[in-house]
C-alpha positions as CSV (number, residue, x, y, z in Angstrom):
1,M,15.4,-17.4,4.6
2,Q,14.0,-20.7,7.0
3,R,11.9,-17.6,9.4
4,F,11.0,-16.3,5.7
5,L,9.9,-19.3,3.9
6,I,7.7,-20.4,7.3
7,V,6.1,-16.8,7.5
8,T,5.4,-16.7,3.8
9,G,3.9,-19.9,3.6
10,L,1.4,-19.6,6.7
11,V,0.4,-15.7,5.4
12,L,-0.5,-17.7,2.2
13,L,-2.2,-20.1,4.0
14,I,-4.1,-17.8,5.7
15,A,-5.3,-16.3,2.7
16,G,-6.0,-19.2,1.3
17,L,-8.6,-20.1,4.3
18,A,-9.9,-16.3,3.8
19,W,-10.6,-16.4,0.1
20,P,-14.0,-16.2,0.4
21,W,-13.9,-13.1,2.4
22,L,-11.0,-11.7,0.9
23,S,-12.2,-12.0,-2.9
24,K,-15.4,-9.5,-1.6
25,L,-12.6,-6.3,-1.0
26,P,-12.5,-4.1,-4.2
27,L,-8.9,-5.1,-4.9
28,G,-9.0,-5.0,-8.7
29,R,-11.4,-2.3,-8.6
30,L,-10.5,1.0,-7.0
31,P,-10.5,4.3,-9.1
32,G,-7.7,5.2,-10.8
33,D,-6.9,1.4,-12.2
34,I,-6.9,1.5,-16.0
35,H,-9.9,-0.6,-17.8
36,I,-10.4,-0.4,-21.7
37,V,-12.9,-2.6,-23.3
38,R,-12.7,-2.6,-26.9
39,E,-14.7,-5.1,-29.4
40,G,-12.9,-7.7,-29.4
41,F,-10.0,-6.7,-26.7
42,S,-10.0,-5.7,-22.6
43,F,-7.4,-5.0,-21.3
44,H,-7.3,-4.3,-17.1
45,F,-3.8,-2.6,-15.4
46,P,-4.6,-2.4,-11.7
47,V,-2.3,0.3,-10.9
48,V,-3.9,1.8,-7.7
49,T,-4.0,-1.4,-6.2
50,S,-0.8,-2.3,-7.5
51,I,0.5,0.9,-5.2
52,V,-1.9,-0.1,-2.4
53,V,-0.8,-3.9,-2.0
54,S,3.1,-2.4,-2.4
55,V,2.7,-0.3,0.8
56,L,0.8,-2.8,2.4
57,V,3.7,-5.7,2.3
58,S,6.4,-3.4,2.4
59,L,4.8,-2.3,5.8
60,L,4.4,-6.0,7.0
61,L,8.0,-6.6,5.8
62,W,9.2,-3.2,8.0
63,I,7.0,-4.6,11.0
64,F,8.5,-7.8,11.0
65,R,12.1,-6.7,10.8
66,R,12.3,-4.4,13.5
């Protein structure tokens, strides 16, 4: 548990420091993401972005567990 918390903290720290560059990535605006705009209503559901993030996190966890 200690190692997990340390790694999670380091990942969050690195992501926070790299945010100016990470915010320019097209995550959340990928083809397949659902975005509906109507008068007085806006709905956004990042389907493909969620799948991509899930695959990346699964891959990272698989690498760290080896």
